[in-house]
N, C-alpha and C positions, 0 to 999 in steps of 0.2 A: 616417498610418495610424490608423484608428479603433481604439479600445481594445476588446479582446475580453472577453466575459464567459465564464467557465469553467462549462460545464454538464455536461461529461462526465468520468467517472472510470473509469479502466481498472484492472481487478483481474487480474493474472497469477495463475492458479490451476490450472496444469497439472502442477505438480510432484508427485513421488511421496510426499513426507512420510515418507521412509524412517526418520527418527529416531523415529517413533512406531509402527513396526511392532511387533506384527502388526495393531494397530487400523486403520491406514491401508491395509491390504491390500484392503479393500472399502469404506472410508469416506474421503472426501476430508479431508485435514488441515484444510482451511479450515472444515469442518463440526464440528471438535472443539469441544465447548462449554466456555466459561468461565462457570461456574455454569449458567445456563439459556439462554444464547444462543450460537450458533456464532460463531467468530472473524470470519467474513466479514460477519456482520450488524453487528458493532461498526464495521467499516470503512465499510459502507454508510451507517450512521447518521452517522458523521463527515462523509462526503461530502455527505449531505443538509443537515447543519447549515451546510456551507460554500456552499450554494446550488446544488448539483448535483442533477439529477434524471434523468440518463441514465447507467446503470451498464453498462459494457462488460466482459464477463468472458471471459477466456481460459481455456478448459477443456481437458481431455484425456480419454483413456479412463478410465472408471470414475468420472467426475465428475458424473454426471447428477443426483445428490442435490442439487447446488447449484441447478440450474434448478428442480427439484421444490420446493425450499424456498421460493424466491421466486415461488410460484404458490399458487393457492387449492386446498386439499384439501377437496373438497365433502363427502366421507364423514365426515371428522373434524368439519367445521363442523356437519353435521347432528347428529352424536352429542352434541355439547356445547351445542347451541343451547338458550338459556334457562337454562343452569346457571352456577354461579359460576366455572367453568373458562374461560368465554369471555374473561375479563380477561387470561388468559395469552397470548392471540393479538392483543391490541390493538396492540402495537408492530409486529408483522410485517404486520398488515393495513394499518397506516398506511404502511409502506414499500411494499408491493405496490401500493397505490392511488396513491402519490405519485411513483412512479418508472417509467421504462421500462427493461427489462432486455434486453440483446442478448448473444449468445454466438457465439464461434467457437472452433475447436479448434486447438491447437498440436500438429502431428503428431509433431514430434521435439523433444526437450529440448535446445536449443542455447544456453541462457543467457538471462538476463533481457533483454538487448538484443533477442534474437530474439523473445522473448515479446511485448515491446512492439511490435515491428515487425508481428507477427502481428495485432495489434489495429488496424492502420491502417485496415482496411476498416470497422471499427466507429466510428472516431474522425473520419476525414475531415481536412479542412484547417482545423483549429482547435486552439488550445491546450487542454490537458487535464491532469487530475491522474492520478497513479498511486498506488495503495495496495497494499502487500504485507500481506496479512492476518496474516502471521506476527508482525508488529510491532503489538502492541496498545498504543495510546497513551491514557493517562488524562489528560485536561485538562478538568475540569468547567466552567470558566468560558468557555473558548473552545477549540474543537477545534484540533488541529494544522493540518488543512487550511484551516480558517477563517483562522488566523493567516497561512498562506502565501498565501492568496488576496488578503488585504489587501496583502501585499508585492508580489505579482504586479501588482495594480492600479496600484501606484506605479512599478514598474520594467519591466513588460512583457517579462520574459525567463524563461528556465528557472531553477528553484529546487530545491535539494535540502535536506532537513531533516538536521541533524547534531546529534550530541551527543559530549561527551568520553567516551572509554573508556580503561580502563587500557592503558598503552603495550604491555604484553605480549599484548593481545588484538587488535591492529590486523590480524593475519592473517585475522580473520573478516569484515572489512568493506572497502568502498571508503573510502579516506581522502583528505581534501582538505587543501590549504593555500591561504591567500589573505590578502588585505588587508582589514581591517575598515573598512567605509565608513559604518556607523552601528552603534550598540550591538546586538550579536548577529547582524549581517549582514556577511558577507564576500564579496568578489568573488574567485571561484576562480581561482587561478593554477596549481594542480597538483592532480592527482587520480590515485590509484593503486589498483588493485584488489587487495585482500588482501595488502598488503605485510608482509614480516617486520618485526618491531619495529625492527630496525636500519636498515631501508630506508624506514620510514614518514615522510612529510613532516610529520606532526603526529600528535596523538591525537584528531583530530576525524573521527568516523566518520559515514558516510551511513547513515541508517536508512530504513525503507520508506515514505517519503512524498516524492513528487516533483510538481512542476508542470513540464510540458514544452511547448515551442513546437513547432508542427507540422513545422518543418524538421528535427526530430530524426529523422524517418522516413528521409529521404534520406541523412542522415549515417550512420544505422545501416546502410543498404544498402551504403555505401561503407566500412564499418568491418570490417577483417579479424578473424577469430577471435583472441582474446587468451588470457588465462590459462585453463588447462584445455581449450583448444581451443574455447571458447565465445565467442559474441558478447556482449561486456560493455557494459552501458549506460554504465559509467564511461569507457570508451574513447571512446564517441560523445560523451559530455558534455564530455570533455576537448577534443575538436575544437571544440565550441561555446565552451568557456571561452577558447580561444586567440583567439576573436573578441570576447572581453569579454562573453559572453552567458550566464554562469551565476553565480548567487548561491548561497551556502550560508547556512542560517538555523538558529541555535541556538534551537530551539522551546521554548516554555514548556509543561511537563507532564512526565509520567513514562512511559517506554516499558518494556514487558515483551517480552522476546524469546521469543515463544511458538513459535518454531521449535525451541527446545530444551525438553527435558522439565522441567528445573529452572525455567526462565522461565515455562513454561506453568503449573506448579504454583503458583509465586509469584503469577501473575496470578489464578488461581482463588481463592486465599486472600484476596488483597487485595480483589477485587471482591465476594466474599461478605461480607467485614467492612464495607467502605466504601460499597458501592453496593447490593447485593442486599438486605441486611438492613435498610438504611435505607428501602427501598421496600416491603418485605414487610409 
């Protein structure tokens, strides 16, 4: 089998963002800005750094702002033409010109597994990355997806990014257990969605970065609803893991949980101090 190059990245972005109400009543949570860029833009930049140029976005009702953002605003461009403000659009122009964006809607919220399956029509029969924009990863030397792509090129299988979390917070995450096959890389033997601390197989939590092989779509189709009556990607990945086909990777970098208000505020303060001010 010839090795595949990963060119597509899937962004599940149909959730309601209820923890940020009332702001997310009319604004997609993925468009919440960390300093001067929306969360989803950071994810797209990370995917581009990893060599991907096809961004597949799963949207829902009230999410049109995402598609508008990754498009040219001719009126705005005309108003700031020739002024010093043009520099503020340099990054987004580079993204728009360097990527293809495709969209489909998730009609019902049935879990992350269902969201990923909804993206099958945009992905096709090839391996792909998944980014959850809620998880903002800071890794200035090499982005998390770039690190994972290097690992995929070696092993040609599904990969999840993991980090250690406090044992009493395992109920917030998918949690894995496995055997370390090289430093920072584990072959997954167990995977549980949001276990109570006493039931967790470890304190190694999956965060919002995945590389998935295309057989995951058929596995998801055959996966019954799990925790909370939703189709869980962890359940589908566990099926892959039983075939020896899933690795977990302790990524290099720092993650901010921007799905929570406290994590989002921490990210804003960190990026303002360490990224924005350095470029201003």
